[in-house]
KOLRO-800428 format. One line per 10 residues: number of its first residue (from 1); for each residue x, y, z of C-alpha. Coordinates in nm, 4 decimals, padded with zeros to 6 digits. Layout:
<pts>
NUM> X:Y:Z ~ ...
</pts>
This chain:
<pts>
1> 14.5638:00.2254:18.7960 ~ 14.4801:00.5871:18.8602 ~ 14.1330:00.7319:18.8418 ~ 14.0836:01.0230:18.5967 ~ 14.0644:01.3486:18.7896 ~ 13.7541:01.4899:18.6268 ~ 13.7194:01.5862:18.2650 ~ 13.7454:01.8911:18.0447 ~ 13.4098:02.0306:17.9411 ~ 13.3167:01.9175:17.5917
11> 13.2446:02.1769:17.3294 ~ 12.8830:02.1432:17.2158 ~ 12.9443:02.1896:16.8455 ~ 13.1365:02.5129:16.8875 ~ 13.1673:02.7208:16.5733 ~ 13.5403:02.7117:16.5492 ~ 13.8308:02.5075:16.6252 ~ 14.4430:02.4636:16.4702 ~ 14.7373:02.2259:16.4025 ~ 15.0970:02.1600:16.4176
21> 15.3434:02.0215:16.1755 ~ 15.4427:01.6641:16.1189 ~ 15.7555:01.4854:16.2197 ~ 15.9585:01.6412:15.9399 ~ 15.8163:01.9921:15.9121 ~ 15.9453:02.2487:15.6702 ~ 16.1873:02.5000:15.8105 ~ 16.0214:02.7845:16.0027 ~ 16.0174:03.1182:15.8339 ~ 15.9841:02.9730:15.4866
31> 15.8349:03.1674:15.2028 ~ 15.4895:03.0452:15.2889 ~ 15.4773:03.2311:15.6209 ~ 15.2234:03.5116:15.6365 ~ 15.3642:03.8572:15.6976 ~ 15.2212:04.0030:16.0195 ~ 15.0994:04.3558:15.9712 ~ 15.0983:04.3323:15.5948 ~ 14.9678:04.6283:15.4019 ~ 14.6603:04.4432:15.2936
41> 14.7751:04.3937:14.9355 ~ 14.6905:04.0285:14.8900 ~ 14.9034:03.8015:14.6796 ~ 14.6982:03.5394:14.4960 ~ 14.7660:03.1730:14.5604 ~ 15.0346:02.9784:14.3820 ~ 15.0109:03.0019:14.0061 ~ 15.2733:02.7551:13.8904 ~ 15.5258:03.0245:13.8034 ~ 15.9011:02.9746:13.8331
51> 16.0283:02.8412:14.1631 ~ 16.2219:03.0949:14.3735 ~ 16.5884:03.0141:14.3723 ~ 16.5392:02.7314:14.1293 ~ 16.8327:02.8433:13.9153 ~ 17.0812:02.7670:14.1924 ~ 16.9600:02.4098:14.2471 ~ 16.8574:02.1175:14.0282 ~ 16.6684:02.2034:13.7138 ~ 16.2962:02.2484:13.7797
61> 16.0884:01.9572:13.6591 ~ 15.8312:01.9930:13.3862 ~ 15.4899:02.0244:13.5449 ~ 15.2899:02.0971:13.2337 ~ 15.2686:01.7453:13.0903 ~ 14.9705:01.5116:13.0881 ~ 14.8065:01.4182:13.4169 ~ 14.8426:01.0639:13.5506 ~ 14.5994:00.8224:13.3952 ~ 14.2494:00.8379:13.5332
71> 14.2684:01.1965:13.6632 ~ 14.1042:01.3807:13.3776 ~ 13.7848:01.5697:13.4424 ~ 13.6798:01.8549:13.6667 ~ 13.8041:01.8721:14.0242 ~ 13.5463:01.8020:14.2937 ~ 13.6609:02.1157:14.4782 ~ 13.7041:02.4577:14.3299 ~ 13.8287:02.7979:14.4353 ~ 13.7087:02.9526:14.7599
81> 13.5904:03.3027:14.6566 ~ 13.8294:03.5631:14.7921 ~ 14.0315:03.3025:14.9808 ~ 14.3729:03.3667:14.8240 ~ 14.3283:03.7404:14.8624 ~ 14.3101:03.7029:15.2413 ~ 14.6751:03.5911:15.2611 ~ 15.0137:03.7366:15.1721 ~ 15.1726:03.4227:15.0324 ~ 15.4406:03.3915:14.7657
91> 15.2452:03.3417:14.4436 ~ 15.5259:03.1392:14.2851 ~ 15.4913:02.8584:14.5388 ~ 15.2068:02.6097:14.5825 ~ 15.1565:02.6133:14.9599 ~ 15.0096:02.2688:15.0239 ~ 15.1387:02.2315:15.3800 ~ 14.9159:02.4588:15.5870 ~ 14.9160:02.2030:15.8685 ~ 15.2802:02.2586:15.9621
101> 15.2936:02.6305:16.0350 ~ 14.9676:02.7773:15.9132 ~ 14.9412:03.1186:15.7518 ~ 14.7962:03.4356:15.9021 ~ 14.5112:03.6069:15.7135 ~ 14.5683:03.9749:15.6465 ~ 14.2896:04.1039:15.8751 ~ 14.4378:03.9084:16.1671 ~ 14.7902:04.0193:16.0780 ~ 14.6769:04.3822:16.0792
111> 14.5228:04.3457:16.4255 ~ 14.8404:04.1743:16.5440 ~ 15.0459:04.4672:16.4186 ~ 14.8067:04.7197:16.5755 ~ 14.8529:04.5566:16.9169 ~ 15.2315:04.5501:16.8700 ~ 15.2279:04.9196:16.7808 ~ 15.0231:04.9893:17.0932 ~ 15.2814:04.8073:17.3061 ~ 15.5648:05.0040:17.1449
121> 15.3913:05.3377:17.1953 ~ 15.3435:05.3016:17.5735 ~ 15.5074:04.9912:17.7198 ~ 15.4061:05.0724:18.0777 ~ 15.0378:05.1008:17.9967 ~ 15.0481:04.7911:17.7784 ~ 15.2261:04.5527:18.0155 ~ 15.0393:04.6671:18.3245 ~ 14.7170:04.5737:18.1476 ~ 14.8357:04.2425:17.9980
131> 14.6927:04.0013:18.2599 ~ 14.3390:04.1358:18.2265 ~ 14.3646:04.1562:17.8490 ~ 14.4790:03.7946:17.8324 ~ 14.1766:03.6962:18.0396 ~ 13.9480:03.8831:17.8001 ~ 14.1139:03.7229:17.4966 ~ 14.0814:03.3806:17.6593 ~ 13.7099:03.4374:17.7191 ~ 13.6622:03.5105:17.3484
141> 13.8498:03.1929:17.2511 ~ 13.6556:02.9838:17.5024 ~ 13.3270:03.1123:17.3605 ~ 13.4197:02.9675:17.0225 ~ 13.4938:02.6313:17.1863 ~ 13.1814:02.6411:17.4009 ~ 13.3807:02.5821:17.7194 ~ 13.4592:02.7502:18.0523 ~ 13.7267:03.0227:18.0155 ~ 13.8472:02.9482:18.3686
151> 13.9277:02.5936:18.2598 ~ 14.1685:02.6896:17.9829 ~ 14.4884:02.8926:17.9570 ~ 14.6506:03.0679:17.6634 ~ 14.9992:02.9293:17.5915 ~ 15.2483:02.9631:17.3087 ~ 15.2231:02.6188:17.1458 ~ 15.1064:02.2628:17.1965 ~ 15.4479:02.1324:17.2987 ~ 15.4691:02.3829:17.5848
161> 15.1183:02.2803:17.6883 ~ 15.2214:01.9139:17.6901 ~ 15.5059:01.9841:17.9314 ~ 15.2790:02.1786:18.1659 ~ 15.0111:01.9097:18.1529 ~ 15.2491:01.6236:18.2241 ~ 15.4035:01.8141:18.5142 ~ 15.0544:01.8483:18.6626 ~ 15.0150:01.4696:18.6698 ~ 15.3114:01.4138:18.9017
171> 15.4487:01.1205:18.7039 ~ 15.7383:00.9119:18.8296 ~ 15.9906:00.6919:18.6490 ~ 15.7951:00.3758:18.7342 ~ 15.4645:00.5080:18.6027 ~ 15.3519:00.3703:18.2669 ~ 15.2418:00.6128:17.9937 ~ 15.0818:00.4904:17.6732 ~ 15.1730:00.6604:17.3426 ~ 15.1572:00.5556:16.9766
181> 15.4230:00.5464:16.7066 ~ 15.2288:00.8176:16.5238 ~ 15.2704:01.0627:16.8132 ~ 15.4309:01.4020:16.7696 ~ 15.8000:01.3745:16.8534 ~ 15.8396:01.6517:17.1103 ~ 15.5219:01.5540:17.2949 ~ 15.6321:01.1908:17.3139 ~ 15.9721:01.3089:17.4365 ~ 15.8035:01.5189:17.7054
191> 15.6342:01.2049:17.8359 ~ 15.9548:01.0006:17.8099 ~ 16.1357:01.2470:18.0375 ~ 15.8863:01.1828:18.3149 ~ 15.7758:00.8188:18.2999 ~ 15.8160:00.4813:18.1332 ~ 15.6686:00.4724:17.7835 ~ 15.4721:00.1943:17.6227 ~ 15.4479:00.2613:17.2501 ~ 15.1516:00.1206:17.0594
201> 15.2415:00.0392:16.6961 ~ 14.9668:00.1486:16.4608 ~ 14.9774:00.0200:16.1043 ~ 14.9266:00.3293:15.8854 ~ 14.6807:00.1237:15.6788 ~ 14.4441:00.0429:15.9670 ~ 14.1072:00.0825:15.7986 ~ 13.9213:00.3196:16.0319 ~ 13.8953:00.4880:16.3706 ~ 13.7486:00.1750:16.5303
211> 14.0515:-00.0299:16.4298 ~ 14.2806:00.2337:16.5794 ~ 14.0730:00.2331:16.8975 ~ 14.0977:-00.1442:16.9323 ~ 14.4746:-00.1381:16.8857 ~ 14.5187:00.1223:17.1597 ~ 14.2884:-00.0525:17.4059 ~ 14.4676:-00.3827:17.3511 ~ 14.7850:-00.2232:17.4900 ~ 14.6257:-00.1032:17.8167
221> 14.7363:-00.2991:18.1230 ~ 14.6738:-00.2605:18.4973 ~ 14.9988:-00.0602:18.5070 ~ 14.8808:00.2024:18.2555 ~ 14.8375:00.5315:18.4361 ~ 14.8185:00.7875:18.1532 ~ 14.7533:00.7810:17.7784 ~ 14.9051:01.0637:17.5725 ~ 14.7336:01.0456:17.2344 ~ 14.6999:01.2571:16.9235
231> 14.3532:01.3727:16.8381 ~ 14.4667:01.3972:16.4756 ~ 14.8034:01.2445:16.3925 ~ 15.0338:01.4902:16.2236 ~ 15.2144:01.2765:15.9629 ~ 14.9407:01.0258:15.8813 ~ 14.6247:01.2378:15.9239 ~ 14.4408:00.9819:16.1367 ~ 14.1985:01.0417:16.4239 ~ 14.3165:00.8519:16.7312
241> 14.1735:01.0145:17.0460 ~ 13.8092:01.0094:16.9451 ~ 13.5221:01.0254:17.1959 ~ 13.4697:00.6461:17.2106 ~ 13.8350:00.5723:17.2844 ~ 13.8480:00.8446:17.5502 ~ 13.5386:00.7026:17.7185 ~ 13.6838:00.3505:17.7122 ~ 14.0100:00.4698:17.8655 ~ 13.8237:00.6605:18.1365
251> 13.6280:00.3444:18.2191 ~ 13.9617:00.1681:18.2686 ~ 14.0861:00.4386:18.5052 ~ 14.3403:00.5815:18.2606 ~ 14.4005:00.9569:18.2673 ~ 14.3798:01.0981:17.9141 ~ 14.6056:01.3693:17.7733 ~ 14.5039:01.4681:17.4216 ~ 14.7368:01.6414:17.1771 ~ 14.4802:01.8328:16.9744
261> 14.7355:02.0384:16.7833 ~ 14.5387:02.0139:16.4569 ~ 14.1900:02.0227:16.6073 ~ 14.1000:02.3932:16.6561 ~ 13.9573:02.5171:16.3283 ~ 13.9638:02.1644:16.1824 ~ 13.7010:01.9977:16.4014 ~ 13.3673:02.1508:16.4944 ~ 13.3903:02.0193:16.8534 ~ 13.7588:01.9819:16.9418
271> 13.6917:01.9043:17.3097 ~ 13.4463:01.6243:17.2378 ~ 13.5067:01.3166:17.4501 ~ 13.5845:01.5028:17.7737 ~ 13.9571:01.4322:17.8069 ~ 14.1300:01.5064:18.1359 ~ 14.3763:01.7363:17.9600 ~ 14.3552:01.8756:17.6087 ~ 14.5724:02.1225:17.4205 ~ 14.5662:02.2592:17.0681
281> 14.7278:02.5210:16.8470 ~ 14.5393:02.8254:16.7262 ~ 14.8006:02.9391:16.4752 ~ 14.7067:02.6894:16.2050 ~ 14.3509:02.6063:16.1160 ~ 14.2129:02.8749:16.3469 ~ 14.4074:03.1514:16.1637 ~ 14.5785:03.2993:16.4727 ~ 14.9297:03.4495:16.4724 ~ 15.2259:03.2192:16.5448
291> 15.2792:03.1310:16.9081 ~ 14.9097:03.0933:16.9950 ~ 14.7676:02.7840:17.1633 ~ 14.5334:02.6753:17.4426 ~ 14.5554:02.4298:17.7314 ~ 14.2279:02.2981:17.8782 ~ 14.2352:02.1104:18.2084 ~ 13.9750:01.9231:18.4121 ~ 13.8702:02.0967:18.7363 ~ 14.0449:01.8504:18.9698
301> 14.3813:01.9038:18.7977 ~ 14.3826:02.2809:18.7532 ~ 14.5514:02.3716:19.0798 ~ 14.8315:02.1263:18.9963 ~ 14.9323:02.2907:18.6667 ~ 15.2620:02.4741:18.7293 ~ 15.3364:02.8209:18.5972 ~ 15.6111:02.8170:18.3317 ~ 15.8130:03.0732:18.5310 ~ 15.7586:03.2524:18.8631
311> 15.5522:03.5647:18.8006 ~ 15.3440:03.8291:18.9745 ~ 15.0290:03.6366:18.8815 ~ 15.1256:03.3156:19.0614 ~ 14.8920:03.3902:19.3508 ~ 14.5996:03.3886:19.1091 ~ 14.6467:03.0225:19.0180 ~ 14.5342:02.8572:18.6938 ~ 14.4890:02.9970:18.4322 ~ 14.6417:03.3400:18.4997
321> 14.9583:03.2039:18.6590 ~ 15.0186:02.9961:18.3449 ~ 14.9514:03.2810:18.1011 ~ 15.1582:03.5624:18.2511 ~ 15.5374:03.5336:18.2409 ~ 15.6594:03.8879:18.2918 ~ 15.7920:04.0962:18.0050 ~ 15.7241:03.8822:17.6983 ~ 15.5536:03.9115:17.3613 ~ 15.1808:03.8638:17.4211
331> 15.0658:04.0285:17.0994 ~ 14.9901:03.7056:16.9129 ~ 14.7811:03.5684:17.1989 ~ 14.5859:03.8941:17.2216 ~ 14.5041:03.8731:16.8497 ~ 14.4270:03.4996:16.8489 ~ 14.0512:03.5343:16.8870 ~ 14.0417:03.7468:16.5719 ~ 14.1408:03.4388:16.3740 ~ 13.8496:03.2439:16.5210
341> 13.6182:03.5358:16.4513 ~ 13.7300:03.5438:16.0887 ~ 13.6700:03.1706:16.0503 ~ 13.3186:03.2124:16.1884 ~ 13.2557:03.5054:15.9522 ~ 13.3688:03.3028:15.6511 ~ 13.1448:03.0177:15.7648 ~ 13.3376:02.7539:15.9576 ~ 13.1496:02.4567:15.8127 ~ 13.1825:02.5984:15.4615
351> 13.5581:02.6423:15.5086 ~ 13.5978:02.2918:15.6505 ~ 13.4014:02.1298:15.3701 ~ 13.5967:02.3187:15.1049 ~ 13.9352:02.2380:15.2584 ~ 13.8559:01.8682:15.3007 ~ 13.7285:01.8366:14.9438 ~ 14.0381:02.0090:14.8092 ~ 14.2722:01.7827:15.0051 ~ 14.0770:01.4791:14.8845
361> 14.1093:01.6004:14.5255 ~ 14.4849:01.6304:14.5657 ~ 14.5112:01.2876:14.7244 ~ 14.3129:01.1388:14.4373 ~ 14.5644:01.2767:14.1896 ~ 14.8649:01.1490:14.3843 ~ 14.7072:00.8070:14.4333 ~ 14.7248:00.7535:14.0571 ~ 15.1042:00.7664:14.0656 ~ 15.2810:00.4270:14.0467
371> 15.3705:00.2942:14.3912 ~ 15.1819:00.5640:14.5847 ~ 14.9187:00.4296:14.8261 ~ 14.6579:00.6520:14.9945 ~ 14.6090:00.6010:15.3665 ~ 14.2543:00.5721:15.5019 ~ 14.1091:00.9230:15.5201 ~ 13.8495:01.1051:15.7277 ~ 13.6203:01.3514:15.5516 ~ 13.6298:01.5813:15.8549
381> 13.9964:01.6571:15.7948 ~ 14.1684:01.8934:15.5537 ~ 14.4732:01.6636:15.5585 ~ 14.5484:01.3616:15.3424 ~ 14.8447:01.1250:15.3683 ~ 14.9837:00.8719:15.1210 ~ 15.2643:00.6144:15.1374 ~ 15.5445:00.6562:14.8862 ~ 15.7285:00.3728:14.7124 ~ 15.9434:00.1765:14.9575
391> 16.2741:00.3282:14.8478 ~ 16.1711:00.6825:14.9508 ~ 16.1768:00.8580:15.2906 ~ 16.2852:00.5558:15.4936 ~ 16.4714:00.7827:15.7370 ~ 16.4342:01.1403:15.8521 ~ 16.7293:01.2663:15.6418 ~ 16.5802:01.0989:15.3332 ~ 16.2407:01.2529:15.4054 ~ 16.3884:01.5997:15.4539
401> 16.5893:01.5706:15.1321 ~ 16.2829:01.4704:14.9307 ~ 16.0762:01.7488:15.0850 ~ 16.3343:02.0060:14.9770 ~ 16.3693:01.8524:14.6303 ~ 15.9922:01.8829:14.5825 ~ 16.0161:02.2489:14.6790 ~ 16.3167:02.3328:14.4608 ~ 16.2188:02.1354:14.1506 ~ 15.8387:02.1415:14.1642
411> 15.7715:02.4578:14.3642 ~ 15.5392:02.2916:14.6155 ~ 15.5456:02.2959:14.9943 ~ 15.4433:01.9570:15.1373 ~ 15.5233:01.7420:15.4384 ~ 15.7285:01.4273:15.3773 ~ 15.7318:01.1917:15.6739 ~ 15.9777:00.9085:15.7386 ~ 15.8708:00.5523:15.8084 ~ 16.0574:00.2205:15.8089
421> 16.0002:00.0494:15.4780 ~ 15.9115:00.3734:15.3017 ~ 15.7674:00.7010:15.4239 ~ 15.4900:00.9179:15.2931 ~ 15.3650:01.2555:15.1858 ~ 15.0989:01.4710:15.3489 ~ 14.9063:01.7470:15.1746 ~ 14.6556:01.9983:15.3049 ~ 14.3646:02.1987:15.1695 ~ 14.3108:02.5623:15.2577
431> 14.1007:02.8462:15.1210 ~ 14.3997:02.9980:14.9413 ~ 14.4653:02.6782:14.7429 ~ 14.3395:02.5897:14.3944 ~ 14.2951:02.2506:14.2234 ~ 14.5659:02.3362:13.9702 ~ 14.8271:02.3413:14.2466 ~ 14.7662:01.9748:14.3276 ~ 14.7850:01.8905:13.9588 ~ 15.1226:02.0638:13.9493
441> 15.2403:01.8543:14.2443 ~ 15.1189:01.5297:14.0867 ~ 15.3034:01.5987:13.7614 ~ 15.6254:01.6968:13.9363 ~ 15.6185:01.4143:14.1888 ~ 15.5664:01.1630:13.9115 ~ 15.8885:01.2802:13.7500 ~ 16.0780:01.2666:14.0798 ~ 15.9575:00.9164:14.1553 ~ 16.0567:00.8085:13.8050
451> 16.4098:00.9403:13.8688 ~ 16.3975:01.2204:13.6114
</pts>
């Protein structure tokens, strides 16, 4: 087995930390996307009004009936003061799927637009200064994570980071890479293109992080060279690559690659556990513009990370050679730290606690529906997942169809994930959400499950 080549510096309780969508994400550019450079006129969160385009599809379901039995009483989470007003979201839709594509707060969108206007006004001045400005933006991001800015690079998304990281490891077709069946599809595919995969099956109902850890360790053999693991699984909202598991894998000589797509903004210390390679999105829970992510690499591996394309910064090595790719759109990356700053201003722990409580409230409502089973949850997360009755979402096409039916007939954006024997639904909590939106989903989903 290989010996881990050093570790990424852990974040000592950094103030901030983002996510990526599940295996069946909603289509990009949906009505829930924030409008970069909006005028600042906030649109309040979903109110339960008519669903856009509902007249052209199936009749909208009634969502004003009685709640499922046992759900009466006040919600444990309320409204985050001023939260909805920070976003430009369609008020007719309940946006309960922040984890797939995020949403950009208006202050960040305005800064994004200001940088874009600057680039348009004098392209020469802008692009000649991009490498140094990226370095400055990276230093601001690294300060929020409590880590070395020279050990991380700004990239466009977690999937790109996965490809770069796996290339740095020099894998061959006979090398064995450990993944789980909860892994994000494009990241797993990136590993499959380079080595032989061993997939660890994880029962969605495993009771806790320790049970997940034991299942992963049981699959390690003397041939295991690398483990590519989700920090937070996208469809099932489970923590896999926790500090204890990472330490155990390091003790066994396994190099760890952590897909932390949902960690920045969600976890207080996203780099905890000192993985060899870690990457995460900033455009979700960290409120950055789309196309903003980070790749953190242990010192011994940094000079092996390839640049995505040949560029004039190649001689500088990691991280500049990874960040600069000629004439491209860098505006989102340059505004990314503003999202982290906003989260810190709002109070990161306050935001996290509110979002987790709201997601838990929604999961409690859905769990009262016949045949719906909540998966074990972690209070640190603003995601909750539940299994649907066995006849629903058994395949990806079935999951996508149900997701769209929930949108058209109930007016709610959610993630529906496929699984053999019956898939599930994932909901999120965010500061623009209100308890009434989850009640609306519970009423509408009950009717859909009943075949109305």
